[in-house]
C-alpha positions, 0 to 999 in steps of 0.5 A: 949528695949535699950540691944545692946545684943538683936536684934528686929525680926520686924519692929518696927513702923510697928509693932505698927499698927499691921503688923509683918513685918521683921526688915531689920537687921533681915532680912539681917540675914536671908539671910545670914543664907540662903546663909550659909546654902546652903553652908554648904549644899554644903560643906557636901556633897564634897568627904572627900578627895577633900581638894581643895574644902572644903577649898574653900567652907570654905573660902566662908562660913568665908568670908575670907582666911583660917588661917594656918593648920586649919583642919574642919571635916566635916559634918560642920554647922553654920548659919553665919560665918562672925562672925567665928574667928578661929586661926592657928591649930584650929581642929574641928572634924565631926558634930560641930555647931556655931551659931556665929550671935554675934561672936565667937573666938576660939584662936590659938591651940583650939581643938573641937571634934566630935558635940559639939556645940557653941550658940551665939543667944536666946530667952529672958526667958520674954514671952512678949519679945521672939517672938520679939526679939533675945538675944546674946553674943559672945563667947570666946575661949582663946589659947591651948583649948580642948572642949571634944565631945557634949559639949554646949557652951552658949551666953556669956562665956569665957574660959580661956587659957588652960582649958579642957572641958570635953564632954558632959559639957554645959557651961553657965557661964566663965571658969578660965584659966587651968581648967577642967569643967564637968557635966551638968548645968541644974537647975532651975533658976527662975520661972514665 
């Protein structure tokens, strides 16, 4: 597999000998996920009025100072944090999830409704590769977006400036600027 969007789970040399040992990159990712899960657990347990404590926890999760006028209401979930880039005046409502290992960028002024989910990683569709690799692609959300409650943004999606994603929409394709996306996406694409 040569596509750089794939992360091999097991060490290829050891796997060839029949040993299922995690590879170095997957192990590093797994360690980060455990550390960030502990950090988000602490963040989500803080009293809501402890703004300083929330800011400190978020800086640890993201690995950098917070952008100006960022608002994140807990509970907040991310699996990596270091690849979640948030612009100025971004608003994230309660219960949102950011699986950001492949990278997520939210531009300035983006508003995210409660329980929205951004997923950059998954598994290949091919059953033979499903347990051997993780696949992924970054998500790029331009400036001044509104992502509605319960929307799900899938790997590799780019959303153009000023677009609106309606509540509950599943976004699997790029969204042009200044447009509205609504409705479920689930349809049979292929069979094997």
